[in-house]
N, C-alpha and C positions, 0 to 999 in steps of 0.2 A: 557618424563618428566612426573612424577606423580603429582597429585594435591598437595601432601605434599611439593614437590619441588617448586611448584608455591608459596605456602604459605611461604616457607623459604625466597625466593627472595623478595616477596612483603613485608613481615614483616621487613626484613633488610632494604629495600628501604624506609620504613616508619620511622624507628627509627634511621637508620644510626649509629647503635651501636650494635656490636656483642653480648655483654653481655646482654643488655636489650632485644634484639630480641630473643636470646636463652631462656631467662627467660619467655618471653611472649609465646613462642612456646613449653615450657615445655621440652626442650632438653638441653644438655650441650653445652657450648660455643665451645669446640673443635669439637664436632659433627657438629655444624652449619658451622664452618669454613671449615671443611673437605667437607661437602656437597656442599657448595657454590663453592669451588675450583673445585670439580669434574664437577659441572654443567657448569662452565665457560669453562672448557676444552672440554666438550661435545658440547657446543654451538659454540665454536671457537672464542669467543671475551670476553673481560673483562666487566662484569656488574658493578663492584665496583672498585673504586680506593682507595687502602689502604695506608694511610700516617700516620705511627705510630699508635696511638690509634684512629685516626679519620677515618671515612669511607665516601666516596662520590660516587655518581653515575657518571659513565662515560657518555659522550653524547650518546653513543650507548645504555648504560644501562638505561638511562632515557627514551629513545624512547621505548625500549623493555619492561620495566616495565609498561609503560602506556598501551601498547597493551595487556600485560599479565593480567593487572587488568580488562580490558574489557572482556577478555576471561574467567577469573575466575568468574566475575559477571554473564555472560551468562550461564556458567556451573551451578552456584548456582541456577539461575532461572529455568534452565532445570530440575534440580533435584527436586525442589519444585513443579513444574508443574506435573512432573511424579508421585510424591508422592500423590498429590491431585487427579490426574486422577485415579491412582490405587485404591484409597480408595472409589471412588464414581462411576466411569464409567468402563464399560467392553469393550467399543469400541468407536471410534470417526469418525467424518466426517469432512473433510477439504473443505472449499469453498473459492475460490479465485476470486478477482475482482481488477480492477485498482484503483478505488477510492470508498470510502464509499457511496457516494451519488447514485451510480448505483443501490444499493439495500437498499433504505431507510426503507423498511418494514422488513429487515432482523432480527432486534431484536424481533419484534412481532412473526416472524416465529420460531425463536429459543425458545421463551417462550411457544408457542403453541405446538411445537414438543416435548418439555420436558415433557408435560403432558402425552403423549402417549408413549414416548421412554425415560424414565428417566435414563436409563443406557448408553445412547449414548451422547457423548459430541460433540457439533458442534463448530468448530474452524474456524473463519474467518481470511483470510490473505489479506492484501492490498499491492499491488506492482504495481507502475505506469508503469514500464518497465519490460519485461521478464515474465509476469504472464502467457501468452499463452505457452511459452516454458516450464515453470514449470509444467503446466497442462499436456502437451504432454509427459513430462518425467514421468508422473503418480505420481508426488509429491503432487498433489491436487486431490480430489475426484470429486468436482463440480467446474465448472467455469462459471461465468457470462460473456457474450460476446455479441458484436454486430454481428449479423448473418453473415454479409458480410465478417467479418474477419476470420471466422472459417468454412465456408460452404465447403471449399475445402478438409477438412480432413474427410476421409472415416471411420476412426476408432472411431469417436465420435458420440454419440447419442444426438440429439437436442430436447429440450423441450421448446416450446413457453412460453414466460413470459409476455411481454408487448411490445407495439410499442411506441417509443419515437419520438416526433416531434421536429421541429427546433424553437428556440426562439432567439430573439434579446436581448442582455444584455446591459443595460445602467445604469448610475447613476439615482437615484430617482428624482434628480432635472432636468434631461434632459426632454425637452418637449415631446420627443418620449415616455417617461414612462407613459404619460397620455392616450395613445392610447390603445384600446382593442386588436387591431391586427395591425401588421406592414406589409406594402406592399413595393414592390421594390421602387416605386417612393418616398416613405417617406425618403429614404436614400440619395436622391440627395443632393450633396454638403457636405456630411458627410465623415468622415474617417473611413474606415472599416478595422479591423484587420483580417488577414487571417493566419490560423495556418498551418504549413507545414505537421503536422500529422493528419489533418482533415480526417474523413471518406469520402468515395467517394461521397455519397449523399450530404454532406455539401459542398464539393469542387464544385460540379455541380451548386449548388445555388450561391455560391460566384462568380464563373466565369460568370454566367448569369447576376448577378447584375452589375459586372464590364463592361460587354458588353452593357447592356441596359440602365444603369443609370450613370450619371456623379458623380463618387465617387473617392476620394483618397483612397489609401490602402497601407498597409505595412505588412510584415510578422511578426508573433509573434511565437516564438519557442514552447510554450506549454501553457496550459490553465491557470496556475498560473501567468505566465508572462502577458497573455492577460488580466486577471482580474486586475492586478496591473496597466496596462495601461488604462483600463476603469476607475479605481478609480482616476487615474491622469488626466482624461478627455482628453486623447490623441486620443480617438476614441471609436467606439462601435464595437460589434462583434456578430456573429451568433454562436450558439452552440446547441448541442443536449440537450434535457431537462434532460437526466439522469445525467448531470454534475451539476445540480442545487442542492446545499447543503441546500437550504431553510433556510439560515441564515438570510435572509432579507436585506443583505448588498446592493444588487443590484436589479434592476427591471428586471424581465424576462417576455418579451411580446411575445406572439405567432407570428410567422412569416407566412405569407400567401404563402404557397407553397405545392406541392404534395409530395415532398421528405420527407421521415421519416426513422427511424431506427428500424427494427425488432430486438428485444433483446431476447436472449435465455439463458437457462441454459444448460450447456454441461456436459455429463457424459461419462465415458469410455464405449465403446460398450461391453467389456467383464465383466464389473462390474454390476452384477445383484443383489447386496445386497439389501435386502428389506428396510433397514433403509435409504439408499441413495435415492432410488426411493420414499420412503415415505416423505423424507424431500423436494424433488423436488415438489411433489404434494402439500405439505403444503404451499410452496412459491407460487405456481400457484393459489391455492385457495385464498390466501390472496390478491393477485393482481387482481383476478377476483372480489373480494368483493369491492375493491376501484376503483373509476373511474381513468382511465389512461390518461384522456384528459389533465391533468396538466403536463404531462411529454412530 
């Protein structure tokens, strides 16, 4: 199916009138009718129900045109992005991470990098699930990761970035929010949310609290669910500092423990492009300039 065929279907679905759709498409009405008939035969289902002079979408056609519109929009955006890139940049670097808060200094790094590499476009990608697999398929040039999640991969080069500590997340009105540091005994009698996908270091702290302190607890499937429950005052939770979006909605208080999360930038071992390594160095320099104690 060509893009013009997409346009034929979408315009007819919008006007539900062959004459008006053909006029808007600058083709003849018989040509449009012929093209739509051939497309329906090719697809194996009727998109439109013709009843005399009226035209209606079939149930299958309504579902198909909705999906087709999304595809057409994505294609249009892809063309626009490619046109912008070709006019301004000669190469690009893609960097992936699960959530934006993991690299809060990324915008500053992109701006600083642009001063020395104006012909290189840096494109961030955010994907909560599947980002590691995407990087391993070499769909991304750089990956932000917690070291324990990627250290087993031999084909990756690791570049130290910062170490993230553990924080307790509460509502600002919670008495715990007034403390400068939280200790295990401070959680006695509280309800602690435990995430099934927590990193090993965080799981170790959670299990130690459950053993040593009288707390209630329940599982929370992901970080967004956990924050919703914190806002609903159903409990408190422990989380790595790199998940803090610094929106100010919640209090993040340092937790007294030795466990932490070494965070790294990953590149492919075979990728020796200067611009990739230069961008990694730019990020490292920026994070060295800022104190990482808040993370």
